[in-house]
C-alpha positions in Angstrom: 66.5 259.8 49.8 67.1 258.0 46.5 66.1 254.4 46.3 67.1 251.7 43.8 65.3 248.5 42.7 67.3 246.3 45.0 67.7 246.0 48.7 70.2 244.1 50.9 70.2 244.0 54.6 72.3 242.1 57.1 70.6 241.0 60.3 72.3 240.1 63.7 70.1 238.2 66.1 70.4 238.2 69.9 71.3 234.5 69.8 74.4 235.3 67.7 72.9 234.0 64.4 73.2 236.2 61.4 70.9 236.6 58.4 70.7 238.3 55.0 67.6 239.8 53.5 67.6 240.6 49.8 64.8 241.9 47.6 64.5 243.2 44.1 61.8 244.6 41.9 64.1 244.6 38.8 64.2 240.9 37.9 62.9 239.9 34.6 60.6 238.1 34.0 60.3 237.9 37.8 61.1 235.0 40.1 59.3 233.1 42.9 59.8 234.2 46.4 62.8 232.3 47.9 63.5 231.8 51.6 66.6 229.9 52.8 67.4 228.9 56.3 70.9 227.4 56.6 72.8 226.4 59.7 74.9 223.7 61.3 72.0 221.4 61.8 69.6 222.3 59.0 69.0 223.5 55.5 65.5 224.6 54.4 64.7 226.2 51.1 61.2 227.5 50.3 60.5 228.5 46.7 57.1 230.1 46.1 54.8 227.8 48.1 56.9 224.7 47.6 59.5 223.2 50.0 62.5 222.6 47.8 64.9 221.4 50.5 64.1 220.1 54.0 67.3 218.5 55.5 68.0 218.2 59.2 70.9 216.5 61.0 68.4 214.8 63.3 65.6 213.4 61.0 62.1 213.0 62.4 59.2 210.8 61.2 57.2 213.8 60.0 60.0 215.1 57.8 59.1 213.1 54.8 55.5 214.5 54.8 56.8 218.0 55.3 59.1 217.7 52.2 56.0 217.2 50.0 54.2 220.4 51.2 53.4 222.7 48.3 54.5 220.3 45.6 51.2 220.6 43.7 51.2 224.4 43.8 52.5 226.8 41.2 55.0 229.5 42.1 53.8 233.0 42.8 56.4 235.1 40.9 55.7 238.7 41.3 51.9 238.3 41.3 51.6 238.2 45.1 52.7 236.7 48.4 52.6 233.0 49.0 49.4 231.7 50.7 50.8 228.8 52.7 53.0 229.1 55.7 55.2 226.7 57.8 57.1 227.1 61.0 60.3 225.5 62.2 60.4 225.1 66.0 62.7 223.4 68.4 65.4 222.5 65.9 
């Protein structure tokens, strides 16, 4: 099996949601890890260890504090995985 430097996969979840996974080792000079979650009620974008976008149709009191997570950290680039984690539940 021949492999290239890029990967693209389409994901269908049991709930009917769909997703796309894209990865590449061919980017120069490398980029931070980027995770996007988009939907009818939310937009969340994580770049490296920093939350770039945190928007929900129904705002909660804790949302403002969550938006600042990772703002003092540097991006990871291709040097390794991010060390922080967050979880979106019930939304």
